[in-house]
gemmi code that builds the backbone of each chain (N, CA, C; Angstrom):
import gemmi

chains = {
    "A": [
        ("ASP", (15.431, 1.539, -22.135), (16.362, 1.117, -21.103), (15.570, 0.585, -19.907)),
        ("GLN", (15.656, -0.741, -19.705), (14.891, -1.372, -18.640), (15.679, -1.265, -17.341)),
        ("GLN", (15.195, -0.464, -16.404), (15.924, -0.255, -15.164), (15.681, -1.367, -14.153)),
        ("VAL", (14.554, -2.049, -14.296), (14.218, -3.164, -13.426), (13.968, -4.373, -14.322)),
        ("LYS", (14.716, -5.441, -14.081), (14.658, -6.582, -14.993), (14.338, -7.877, -14.243)),
        ("GLN", (13.386, -8.601, -14.786), (13.097, -9.933, -14.310), (13.385, -10.861, -15.485)),
        ("ASN", (14.518, -11.512, -15.438), (15.027, -12.225, -16.609), (14.389, -13.588, -16.830)),
        ("SER", (13.650, -14.074, -15.851), (12.974, -15.362, -16.022), (11.504, -15.116, -16.298)),
        ("PRO", (11.050, -15.373, -17.503), (9.628, -15.129, -17.811), (8.703, -16.072, -17.052)),
        ("SER", (9.203, -17.266, -16.722), (8.324, -18.222, -16.066), (9.117, -19.118, -15.121)),
        ("LEU", (8.375, -19.704, -14.159), (8.950, -20.595, -13.159), (7.884, -21.600, -12.764)),
        ("SER", (8.275, -22.865, -12.671), (7.341, -23.904, -12.266), (7.927, -24.661, -11.081)),
        ("VAL", (7.145, -24.814, -10.005), (7.604, -25.530, -8.814), (6.496, -26.446, -8.313)),
        ("GLN", (6.891, -27.424, -7.516), (5.925, -28.329, -6.909), (5.368, -27.716, -5.635)),
        ("GLU", (4.119, -28.017, -5.382), (3.479, -27.571, -4.143), (4.325, -28.015, -2.949)),
        ("GLY", (4.481, -27.102, -1.984), (5.244, -27.409, -0.780), (6.720, -27.054, -0.863)),
        ("ARG", (7.223, -26.873, -2.109), (8.635, -26.532, -2.266), (8.801, -25.017, -2.228)),
        ("ILE", (10.038, -24.579, -2.296), (10.321, -23.148, -2.286), (10.265, -22.578, -3.697)),
        ("SER", (9.680, -21.400, -3.829), (9.713, -20.639, -5.086), (10.647, -19.461, -4.871)),
        ("ILE", (11.558, -19.254, -5.801), (12.478, -18.114, -5.727), (12.359, -17.311, -7.010)),
        ("LEU", (11.905, -16.081, -6.867), (11.756, -15.189, -8.010), (12.811, -14.097, -7.907)),
        ("ASN", (13.470, -13.837, -9.004), (14.601, -12.922, -8.997), (14.328, -11.631, -9.747)),
        ("CYS", (15.061, -10.593, -9.348), (14.892, -9.278, -9.945), (16.225, -8.545, -9.870)),
        ("ASP", (16.624, -7.927, -10.950), (17.844, -7.129, -10.991), (17.507, -5.691, -11.358)),
        ("TYR", (18.290, -4.761, -10.873), (18.061, -3.364, -11.216), (19.378, -2.699, -11.572)),
        ("THR", (19.281, -1.624, -12.327), (20.488, -0.947, -12.794), (20.678, 0.422, -12.157)),
        ("ASN", (19.605, 1.026, -11.680), (19.682, 2.375, -11.132), (20.105, 2.327, -9.668)),
        ("SER", (21.302, 2.819, -9.376), (21.825, 2.765, -8.013), (21.087, 3.723, -7.079)),
        ("MET", (20.240, 4.593, -7.640), (19.461, 5.513, -6.814), (18.201, 4.853, -6.234)),
        ("PHE", (17.844, 3.688, -6.737), (16.671, 2.993, -6.187), (16.926, 2.657, -4.723)),
        ("ASP", (15.956, 2.979, -3.870), (16.140, 2.710, -2.454), (14.898, 2.127, -1.794)),
        ("TYR", (13.924, 1.753, -2.606), (12.679, 1.211, -2.058), (12.160, 0.216, -3.070)),
        ("PHE", (11.905, -1.009, -2.623), (11.566, -2.090, -3.545), (10.304, -2.802, -3.074)),
        ("LEU", (9.490, -3.227, -4.057), (8.227, -3.884, -3.727), (8.019, -5.078, -4.645)),
        ("TRP", (7.225, -6.024, -4.178), (6.768, -7.142, -4.993), (5.251, -7.115, -5.074)),
        ("TYR", (4.739, -7.390, -6.285), (3.317, -7.443, -6.531), (2.978, -8.785, -7.170)),
        ("LYS", (1.743, -9.201, -6.939), (1.212, -10.432, -7.493), (0.011, -10.079, -8.349)),
        ("LYS", (-0.116, -10.737, -9.502), (-1.236, -10.409, -10.383), (-1.873, -11.672, -10.939)),
        ("TYR", (-3.176, -11.760, -10.726), (-3.971, -12.820, -11.349), (-4.550, -12.286, -12.658)),
        ("PRO", (-4.882, -13.178, -13.607), (-5.477, -12.739, -14.873), (-6.735, -11.907, -14.647)),
        ("ALA", (-6.896, -10.872, -15.455), (-8.082, -10.005, -15.452), (-8.273, -9.248, -14.135)),
        ("GLU", (-7.211, -9.154, -13.326), (-7.275, -8.365, -12.112), (-6.095, -7.401, -12.072)),
        ("GLY", (-6.205, -6.383, -11.217), (-5.064, -5.514, -11.007), (-4.039, -6.166, -10.098)),
        ("PRO", (-2.774, -5.714, -10.153), (-1.758, -6.240, -9.243), (-2.118, -5.957, -7.791)),
        ("THR", (-1.700, -6.836, -6.907), (-1.895, -6.618, -5.476), (-0.540, -6.614, -4.779)),
        ("PHE", (-0.388, -5.721, -3.837), (0.861, -5.557, -3.111), (1.137, -6.771, -2.228)),
        ("LEU", (2.389, -7.251, -2.260), (2.768, -8.402, -1.450), (3.666, -7.994, -0.287)),
        ("ILE", (4.810, -7.414, -0.605), (5.819, -7.154, 0.404), (6.779, -6.108, -0.132)),
        ("SER", (7.394, -5.346, 0.774), (8.338, -4.322, 0.349), (9.595, -4.386, 1.210)),
        ("ILE", (10.629, -3.688, 0.746), (11.868, -3.602, 1.520), (12.551, -2.285, 1.220)),
        ("SER", (13.064, -1.684, 2.260), (13.857, -0.470, 2.108), (15.315, -0.853, 1.915)),
        ("SER", (16.063, 0.028, 1.277), (17.474, -0.265, 1.004), (18.331, -0.299, 2.265)),
        ("ILE", (17.778, 0.126, 3.391), (18.562, 0.066, 4.626), (18.497, -1.326, 5.251)),
        ("LYS", (17.661, -2.190, 4.676), (17.540, -3.560, 5.149), (18.045, -4.522, 4.091)),
        ("ASP", (18.347, -5.753, 4.500), (18.679, -6.768, 3.516), (17.674, -7.920, 3.509)),
        ("LYS", (16.698, -7.849, 4.391), (15.703, -8.918, 4.446), (14.426, -8.375, 5.073)),
        ("ASN", (13.303, -8.820, 4.524), (12.025, -8.521, 5.143), (11.119, -9.734, 4.969)),
        ("GLU", (10.447, -10.099, 6.038), (9.675, -11.339, 6.042), (8.224, -11.043, 6.411)),
        ("ASP", (7.297, -11.716, 5.726), (5.878, -11.594, 6.035), (5.226, -12.937, 5.745)),
        ("GLY", (5.086, -13.732, 6.811), (4.469, -15.042, 6.628), (5.304, -15.940, 5.746)),
        ("ARG", (4.696, -16.425, 4.665), (5.415, -17.320, 3.750), (6.337, -16.569, 2.785)),
        ("PHE", (6.264, -15.254, 2.796), (6.995, -14.450, 1.820), (8.180, -13.735, 2.475)),
        ("THR", (9.345, -13.857, 1.850), (10.546, -13.168, 2.312), (11.212, -12.513, 1.118)),
        ("VAL", (11.575, -11.265, 1.281), (12.318, -10.577, 0.226), (13.732, -10.330, 0.730)),
        ("PHE", (14.697, -10.635, -0.127), (16.115, -10.420, 0.165), (16.659, -9.362, -0.785)),
        ("LEU", (17.466, -8.466, -0.253), (18.056, -7.406, -1.068), (19.577, -7.465, -0.957)),
        ("ASN", (20.233, -7.522, -2.098), (21.693, -7.474, -2.175), (22.068, -6.224, -2.951)),
        ("LYS", (22.367, -5.154, -2.218), (22.601, -3.862, -2.874), (23.859, -3.869, -3.730)),
        ("SER", (24.884, -4.557, -3.262), (26.132, -4.549, -4.029), (25.941, -5.212, -5.382)),
        ("ALA", (25.073, -6.206, -5.440), (24.797, -6.899, -6.698), (23.611, -6.297, -7.434)),
        ("LYS", (22.953, -5.333, -6.830), (21.728, -4.738, -7.383), (20.728, -5.850, -7.727)),
        ("HIS", (20.457, -6.656, -6.744), (19.636, -7.840, -6.955), (18.696, -8.022, -5.762)),
        ("LEU", (17.449, -8.371, -6.071), (16.551, -8.768, -4.998), (15.822, -10.044, -5.414)),
        ("SER", (15.364, -10.757, -4.401), (14.648, -11.994, -4.676), (13.478, -12.129, -3.715)),
        ("LEU", (12.473, -12.833, -4.185), (11.294, -13.139, -3.378), (11.252, -14.647, -3.179)),
        ("HIS", (11.220, -15.064, -1.919), (11.107, -16.474, -1.579), (9.711, -16.750, -1.054)),
        ("ILE", (9.107, -17.798, -1.566), (7.791, -18.220, -1.094), (7.945, -19.642, -0.564)),
        ("VAL", (7.704, -19.788, 0.743), (7.867, -21.100, 1.366), (6.752, -21.350, 2.387)),
        ("PRO", (6.011, -22.447, 2.298), (5.976, -23.372, 1.170), (5.081, -22.822, 0.065)),
        ("SER", (5.365, -23.189, -1.156), (4.535, -22.735, -2.276), (3.207, -23.483, -2.286)),
        ("GLN", (2.155, -22.753, -2.688), (0.812, -23.325, -2.747), (0.230, -23.088, -4.142)),
        ("PRO", (-0.674, -23.935, -4.586), (-1.273, -23.735, -5.919), (-1.886, -22.344, -6.099)),
        ("GLY", (-2.427, -21.778, -5.043), (-3.010, -20.445, -5.107), (-1.984, -19.348, -5.330)),
        ("ASP", (-0.703, -19.679, -5.206), (0.354, -18.710, -5.474), (0.612, -18.560, -6.973)),
        ("SER", (0.032, -19.417, -7.775), (0.219, -19.343, -9.228), (-0.320, -18.013, -9.744)),
        ("ALA", (0.558, -17.211, -10.299), (0.214, -15.849, -10.724), (1.438, -15.250, -11.412)),
        ("VAL", (1.293, -14.017, -11.858), (2.447, -13.258, -12.363), (2.951, -12.384, -11.225)),
        ("TYR", (4.263, -12.403, -11.009), (4.889, -11.626, -9.950), (5.750, -10.530, -10.568)),
        ("PHE", (5.520, -9.313, -10.098), (6.278, -8.156, -10.566), (7.113, -7.593, -9.421)),
        ("CYS", (8.357, -7.251, -9.701), (9.107, -6.442, -8.750), (9.077, -5.001, -9.236)),
        ("ALA", (9.223, -4.086, -8.296), (9.141, -2.665, -8.608), (10.110, -1.911, -7.708)),
        ("ALA", (10.519, -0.723, -8.165), (11.486, 0.058, -7.410), (11.228, 1.538, -7.569)),
        ("SER", (11.632, 2.295, -6.550), (11.563, 3.747, -6.650), (12.845, 4.346, -6.076)),
        ("ALA", (13.128, 5.576, -6.504), (14.341, 6.258, -6.077), (13.993, 7.451, -5.193)),
        ("GLY", (14.847, 7.730, -4.227), (14.632, 8.891, -3.380), (13.471, 8.724, -2.431)),
        ("GLY", (13.293, 7.492, -1.937), (12.188, 7.236, -1.030), (10.897, 7.030, -1.786)),
        ("ASN", (9.800, 7.322, -1.176), (8.490, 7.082, -1.777), (8.072, 8.334, -2.544)),
        ("THR", (8.518, 8.423, -3.786), (8.297, 9.626, -4.586), (7.044, 9.565, -5.438)),
        ("GLY", (6.421, 8.401, -5.494), (5.278, 8.240, -6.379), (5.642, 7.684, -7.736)),
        ("LYS", (6.928, 7.650, -8.062), (7.372, 7.129, -9.353), (7.920, 5.729, -9.129)),
        ("LEU", (7.099, 4.737, -9.461), (7.431, 3.341, -9.228), (7.679, 2.674, -10.571)),
        ("ILE", (8.856, 2.031, -10.707), (9.237, 1.384, -11.966), (9.157, -0.124, -11.785)),
        ("PHE", (8.476, -0.794, -12.727), (8.239, -2.224, -12.630), (9.129, -3.019, -13.587)),
        ("GLY", (9.338, -4.269, -13.226), (9.965, -5.228, -14.119), (8.934, -5.855, -15.033)),
        ("GLN", (9.415, -6.807, -15.872), (8.542, -7.395, -16.893), (7.602, -8.445, -16.327)),
        ("GLY", (7.914, -8.959, -15.151), (7.071, -9.978, -14.542), (7.584, -11.388, -14.761)),
        ("THR", (7.296, -12.277, -13.806), (7.603, -13.703, -13.897), (6.332, -14.471, -13.584)),
        ("THR", (5.969, -15.386, -14.478), (4.779, -16.203, -14.258), (5.163, -17.436, -13.447)),
        ("LEU", (4.588, -17.560, -12.263), (4.846, -18.695, -11.384), (3.701, -19.692, -11.494)),
        ("GLN", (4.057, -20.945, -11.719), (3.072, -22.016, -11.691), (3.463, -22.986, -10.587)),
        ("VAL", (2.541, -23.192, -9.652), (2.762, -24.140, -8.568), (1.899, -25.360, -8.838)),
        ("LYS", (2.550, -26.490, -9.038), (1.840, -27.715, -9.411), (1.478, -28.521, -8.169)),
        ("PRO", (0.229, -29.013, -8.127), (-0.205, -29.804, -6.957), (0.544, -31.133, -6.878)),
    ],
    "B": [
        ("ASN", (-15.377, -0.225, 1.276), (-14.703, 0.726, 0.406), (-14.549, 0.176, -0.989)),
        ("ALA", (-14.755, 1.049, -1.989), (-14.616, 0.611, -3.364), (-13.152, 0.501, -3.754)),
        ("GLY", (-12.262, 1.290, -3.134), (-10.856, 1.234, -3.478), (-10.574, 2.113, -4.690)),
        ("VAL", (-9.994, 1.526, -5.736), (-9.690, 2.233, -6.977), (-10.648, 1.731, -8.055)),
        ("THR", (-11.421, 2.632, -8.621), (-12.413, 2.266, -9.632), (-12.007, 2.822, -10.985)),
        ("GLN", (-11.937, 1.945, -11.971), (-11.609, 2.353, -13.338), (-12.789, 2.109, -14.248)),
        ("THR", (-13.066, 3.082, -15.096), (-14.088, 2.910, -16.123), (-13.607, 3.506, -17.437)),
        ("PRO", (-13.991, 2.910, -18.585), (-14.707, 1.644, -18.696), (-13.785, 0.452, -18.482)),
        ("LYS", (-14.313, -0.746, -18.470), (-13.496, -1.953, -18.364), (-12.964, -2.373, -19.726)),
        ("PHE", (-13.732, -2.112, -20.762), (-13.334, -2.448, -22.133), (-13.680, -1.277, -23.048)),
        ("GLN", (-12.854, -1.059, -24.060), (-13.113, 0.014, -25.016), (-12.431, -0.307, -26.329)),
        ("VAL", (-13.159, -0.076, -27.425), (-12.572, -0.178, -28.759), (-12.649, 1.207, -29.390)),
        ("LEU", (-11.519, 1.675, -29.873), (-11.451, 2.988, -30.508), (-10.946, 2.840, -31.935)),
        ("LYS", (-11.315, 3.794, -32.750), (-10.728, 3.872, -34.090), (-9.504, 4.783, -34.028)),
        ("THR", (-8.546, 4.509, -34.880), (-7.357, 5.355, -34.951), (-7.758, 6.811, -35.130)),
        ("GLY", (-7.164, 7.677, -34.298), (-7.434, 9.098, -34.382), (-8.492, 9.597, -33.416)),
        ("GLN", (-9.285, 8.689, -32.868), (-10.281, 9.105, -31.900), (-9.617, 9.454, -30.568)),
        ("SER", (-10.315, 10.256, -29.793), (-9.826, 10.586, -28.454), (-10.788, 10.018, -27.423)),
        ("MET", (-10.268, 9.790, -26.224), (-11.130, 9.341, -25.148), (-10.424, 9.554, -23.813)),
        ("THR", (-11.207, 9.445, -22.760), (-10.690, 9.591, -21.405), (-10.968, 8.333, -20.612)),
        ("LEU", (-9.912, 7.780, -20.033), (-10.062, 6.666, -19.087), (-10.209, 7.278, -17.699)),
        ("GLN", (-11.258, 6.832, -17.016), (-11.540, 7.404, -15.709), (-10.931, 6.567, -14.592)),
        ("CYS", (-10.473, 7.259, -13.543), (-9.952, 6.586, -12.355), (-10.370, 7.393, -11.137)),
        ("ALA", (-10.957, 6.709, -10.170), (-11.367, 7.357, -8.933), (-11.009, 6.469, -7.753)),
        ("GLN", (-10.559, 7.107, -6.675), (-10.260, 6.352, -5.447), (-10.938, 7.050, -4.271)),
        ("ASP", (-11.357, 6.228, -3.316), (-12.098, 6.751, -2.173), (-11.337, 6.545, -0.864)),
        ("MET", (-10.008, 6.442, -0.967), (-9.191, 6.173, 0.213), (-8.418, 7.420, 0.672)),
        ("ASN", (-8.697, 8.554, 0.037), (-8.020, 9.813, 0.369), (-6.505, 9.699, 0.180)),
        ("HIS", (-6.108, 8.920, -0.847), (-4.690, 8.749, -1.139), (-4.149, 9.953, -1.894)),
        ("GLU", (-2.933, 10.348, -1.528), (-2.294, 11.476, -2.193), (-1.702, 11.085, -3.543)),
        ("TYR", (-1.110, 9.895, -3.615), (-0.388, 9.489, -4.822), (-1.305, 8.690, -5.733)),
        ("MET", (-1.255, 9.016, -7.034), (-1.975, 8.231, -8.032), (-1.108, 8.096, -9.280)),
        ("SER", (-1.289, 6.979, -9.988), (-0.453, 6.692, -11.157), (-1.273, 5.974, -12.219)),
        ("TRP", (-0.784, 6.074, -13.450), (-1.321, 5.293, -14.562), (-0.205, 4.439, -15.147)),
        ("TYR", (-0.530, 3.159, -15.389), (0.394, 2.219, -16.002), (-0.288, 1.567, -17.200)),
        ("ARG", (0.532, 1.112, -18.124), (0.031, 0.240, -19.172), (0.802, -1.074, -19.112)),
        ("GLN", (0.077, -2.160, -19.398), (0.691, -3.481, -19.378), (0.646, -4.075, -20.769)),
        ("ASP", (1.806, -4.412, -21.268), (1.934, -5.039, -22.581), (2.722, -6.326, -22.442)),
        ("PRO", (2.433, -7.331, -23.270), (3.146, -8.621, -23.175), (4.654, -8.449, -23.261)),
        ("GLY", (5.375, -9.047, -22.312), (6.831, -8.986, -22.306), (7.415, -7.663, -21.838)),
        ("MET", (6.555, -6.680, -21.585), (7.055, -5.343, -21.186), (6.741, -5.035, -19.735)),
        ("GLY", (5.945, -5.852, -19.104), (5.573, -5.568, -17.725), (4.647, -4.373, -17.629)),
        ("LEU", (4.751, -3.677, -16.509), (3.945, -2.478, -16.272), (4.839, -1.261, -16.492)),
        ("ARG", (4.404, -0.382, -17.361), (5.190, 0.829, -17.637), (4.420, 2.062, -17.193)),
        ("LEU", (5.104, 2.931, -16.475), (4.495, 4.117, -15.898), (4.267, 5.179, -16.972)),
        ("ILE", (3.029, 5.661, -17.052), (2.675, 6.676, -18.052), (2.786, 8.073, -17.436)),
        ("HIS", (1.978, 8.324, -16.414), (2.004, 9.585, -15.678), (1.717, 9.280, -14.212)),
        ("TYR", (2.151, 10.183, -13.343), (1.833, 10.013, -11.946), (1.609, 11.372, -11.291)),
        ("SER", (1.011, 11.323, -10.082), (0.671, 12.543, -9.362), (0.897, 12.318, -7.872)),
        ("VAL", (1.489, 13.306, -7.220), (1.726, 13.191, -5.773), (0.752, 14.062, -4.974)),
        ("GLY", (-0.234, 14.628, -5.658), (-1.253, 15.404, -4.974), (-2.050, 16.203, -5.969)),
        ("ALA", (-3.162, 16.736, -5.526), (-4.017, 17.541, -6.404), (-3.220, 18.706, -6.976)),
        ("GLY", (-3.331, 18.871, -8.282), (-2.643, 19.950, -8.977), (-1.209, 19.645, -9.365)),
        ("ILE", (-0.718, 18.444, -9.013), (0.673, 18.090, -9.292), (0.714, 16.808, -10.116)),
        ("THR", (1.292, 16.880, -11.309), (1.457, 15.684, -12.137), (2.861, 15.673, -12.722)),
        ("ASP", (3.305, 14.497, -13.123), (4.628, 14.375, -13.724), (4.623, 13.192, -14.691)),
        ("GLN", (5.590, 13.217, -15.601), (5.670, 12.170, -16.616), (6.376, 10.944, -16.079)),
        ("GLY", (5.933, 9.794, -16.588), (6.594, 8.546, -16.270), (7.503, 8.118, -17.409)),
        ("GLU", (7.529, 6.802, -17.650), (8.425, 6.250, -18.665), (7.911, 6.426, -20.088)),
        ("VAL", (6.593, 6.355, -20.267), (6.007, 6.368, -21.613), (4.853, 7.367, -21.693)),
        ("PRO", (5.111, 8.673, -21.566), (4.026, 9.649, -21.488), (3.463, 10.120, -22.834)),
        ("ASN", (4.188, 9.853, -23.926), (3.781, 10.431, -25.205), (2.426, 9.906, -25.655)),
        ("GLY", (1.559, 10.840, -26.061), (0.234, 10.465, -26.539), (-0.835, 10.483, -25.457)),
        ("TYR", (-0.413, 10.794, -24.225), (-1.335, 10.791, -23.094), (-1.243, 12.111, -22.326)),
        ("ASN", (-2.406, 12.554, -21.831), (-2.441, 13.700, -20.931), (-3.149, 13.325, -19.643)),
        ("VAL", (-2.762, 13.974, -18.547), (-3.446, 13.777, -17.275), (-3.655, 15.123, -16.610)),
        ("SER", (-4.570, 15.142, -15.651), (-4.761, 16.280, -14.770), (-5.232, 15.744, -13.428)),
        ("ARG", (-5.004, 16.508, -12.381), (-5.427, 16.064, -11.040), (-6.054, 17.277, -10.341)),
        ("SER", (-7.321, 17.479, -10.607), (-8.008, 18.630, -10.029), (-8.541, 18.325, -8.634)),
        ("THR", (-8.745, 17.054, -8.326), (-9.197, 16.657, -6.994), (-8.316, 15.511, -6.494)),
        ("THR", (-8.336, 15.249, -5.202), (-7.599, 14.117, -4.656), (-8.138, 12.801, -5.189)),
        ("GLU", (-9.455, 12.739, -5.414), (-10.102, 11.468, -5.731), (-9.910, 11.008, -7.170)),
        ("ASP", (-9.806, 11.942, -8.111), (-9.874, 11.579, -9.528), (-8.567, 11.838, -10.267)),
        ("PHE", (-8.260, 10.953, -11.192), (-7.025, 11.087, -11.982), (-7.300, 10.523, -13.382)),
        ("PRO", (-7.980, 11.274, -14.243), (-8.302, 10.779, -15.580), (-7.094, 10.780, -16.518)),
        ("LEU", (-7.101, 9.819, -17.422), (-6.046, 9.697, -18.440), (-6.674, 9.937, -19.804)),
        ("ARG", (-6.161, 10.907, -20.521), (-6.710, 11.262, -21.827), (-5.801, 10.805, -22.950)),
        ("LEU", (-6.401, 10.100, -23.906), (-5.712, 9.758, -25.143), (-6.117, 10.802, -26.178)),
        ("LEU", (-5.153, 11.515, -26.686), (-5.444, 12.663, -27.532), (-5.867, 12.252, -28.944)),
        ("SER", (-5.147, 11.309, -29.523), (-5.426, 10.819, -30.873), (-4.958, 9.365, -30.889)),
        ("ALA", (-5.897, 8.458, -30.673), (-5.534, 7.059, -30.449), (-4.780, 6.449, -31.628)),
        ("ALA", (-3.797, 5.626, -31.292), (-3.011, 4.906, -32.289), (-3.008, 3.416, -31.931)),
        ("PRO", (-2.847, 2.534, -32.934), (-2.817, 1.094, -32.633), (-1.767, 0.737, -31.583)),
        ("SER", (-0.675, 1.501, -31.490), (0.370, 1.220, -30.486), (-0.120, 1.461, -29.056)),
        ("GLN", (-1.260, 2.096, -28.919), (-1.830, 2.328, -27.601), (-2.798, 1.217, -27.173)),
        ("THR", (-2.921, 0.205, -27.997), (-3.670, -0.979, -27.595), (-2.935, -1.628, -26.422)),
        ("SER", (-3.634, -1.762, -25.299), (-2.974, -2.214, -24.082), (-4.020, -2.390, -22.986)),
        ("VAL", (-3.554, -2.876, -21.839), (-4.376, -2.869, -20.628), (-3.837, -1.761, -19.739)),
        ("TYR", (-4.713, -0.878, -19.311), (-4.327, 0.280, -18.519), (-4.765, 0.091, -17.073)),
        ("PHE", (-3.824, 0.369, -16.164), (-4.110, 0.262, -14.738), (-3.872, 1.598, -14.065)),
        ("CYS", (-4.807, 1.941, -13.201), (-4.664, 3.103, -12.335), (-4.345, 2.589, -10.940)),
        ("ALA", (-3.539, 3.347, -10.190), (-3.165, 2.929, -8.847), (-3.105, 4.137, -7.927)),
        ("SER", (-3.290, 3.891, -6.631), (-3.181, 4.976, -5.663), (-2.458, 4.489, -4.417)),
        ("GLN", (-1.909, 5.456, -3.684), (-1.137, 5.132, -2.482), (-1.178, 6.314, -1.537)),
        ("SER", (-1.111, 6.034, -0.243), (-1.255, 7.101, 0.739), (-0.053, 8.026, 0.794)),
        ("GLY", (1.093, 7.540, 0.343), (2.310, 8.339, 0.454), (3.170, 7.928, 1.625)),
        ("ALA", (2.639, 7.054, 2.478), (3.428, 6.577, 3.621), (4.452, 5.555, 3.155)),
        ("ALA", (5.540, 5.463, 3.862), (6.581, 4.505, 3.507), (6.088, 3.085, 3.731)),
        ("ASN", (6.662, 2.148, 2.981), (6.344, 0.729, 3.105), (4.865, 0.435, 2.891)),
        ("TYR", (4.222, 1.246, 2.103), (2.804, 1.031, 1.842), (2.625, 0.886, 0.352)),
        ("GLY", (2.177, -0.275, -0.064), (2.079, -0.544, -1.484), (0.914, 0.149, -2.149)),
        ("TYR", (1.023, 0.318, -3.430), (-0.046, 0.897, -4.221), (-1.232, -0.063, -4.301)),
        ("THR", (-2.428, 0.520, -4.349), (-3.648, -0.226, -4.608), (-4.025, 0.007, -6.062)),
        ("PHE", (-4.199, -1.080, -6.798), (-4.504, -0.976, -8.216), (-5.983, -1.187, -8.484)),
        ("GLY", (-6.465, -0.534, -9.552), (-7.778, -0.842, -10.078), (-7.733, -2.128, -10.893)),
        ("SER", (-8.881, -2.532, -11.396), (-8.962, -3.805, -12.117), (-8.623, -3.686, -13.593)),
        ("GLY", (-8.376, -2.481, -14.065), (-7.866, -2.309, -15.416), (-8.904, -1.940, -16.453)),
        ("THR", (-8.427, -1.313, -17.519), (-9.232, -1.018, -18.710), (-8.511, -1.628, -19.907)),
        ("ARG", (-9.200, -2.505, -20.612), (-8.605, -3.119, -21.805), (-9.007, -2.297, -23.020)),
        ("LEU", (-8.024, -1.654, -23.629), (-8.261, -0.754, -24.764), (-7.708, -1.359, -26.040)),
        ("THR", (-8.539, -1.371, -27.073), (-8.110, -1.815, -28.397), (-8.300, -0.670, -29.376)),
        ("VAL", (-7.244, -0.329, -30.100), (-7.325, 0.719, -31.112), (-7.179, 0.059, -32.487)),
        ("VAL", (-8.197, 0.239, -33.313), (-8.202, -0.430, -34.632), (-8.006, 0.582, -35.758)),
    ],
}
model = gemmi.Model(1)
for chain_id, residues in chains.items():
    chain = gemmi.Chain(chain_id)
    for i, (resn, *xyz) in enumerate(residues, 1):
        res = gemmi.Residue()
        res.name, res.seqid = resn, gemmi.SeqId(i, " ")
        for name, pos in zip(("N", "CA", "C"), xyz):
            atom = gemmi.Atom()
            atom.name, atom.element = name, gemmi.Element(name[0])
            atom.pos, atom.b_iso = gemmi.Position(*pos), 0.0
            res.add_atom(atom)
        chain.add_residue(res)
    model.add_chain(chain)
structure = gemmi.Structure()
structure.add_model(model)
structure.setup_entities()
């Protein structure tokens, strides 16, 4: 039972345009969400997080939106750069920061020059 | 700072053999976790710990043991390796503070033949 789902395995965008990566979850107890970026042969690196008490969090080119009623979150990257090409994972935890973080399957983003 | 160090980086095991994947962090983080990454499955939580002496099961704990005798170390033991355990394994740590993402190691690529 996949509690965190990223239904798009891949996404391709032009440099300078917006990249939108989507994530859905099924567990209504999730209240803390994170996005990670992963390059080949490296570990994931933390990008941005959002608490369920917010609906938006912004950090530079990266913005995460949370729609609790739809159990949906998205990561916007504006403007997209070739260096953003990587696999992006969303993750969630329930009951605050409990140490138990559940990840989605990942979306491979390719930003074309 | 070294961050999260995983050893070995690569390992080939025969079915039925046992081994320990090592993970050490030098950031005095309370939380540590083990994940495995498989194609199309994303990152799946194996075991996690919220402090020395405290461990709990994640999504896919069968076939793996952990212990946390010190804050710094969180080894993952494969009791009797099976081909289904062929995967890339990631260790991660986090301070336990809110809105603070996990720091991942660079991974161990394990092949069981």
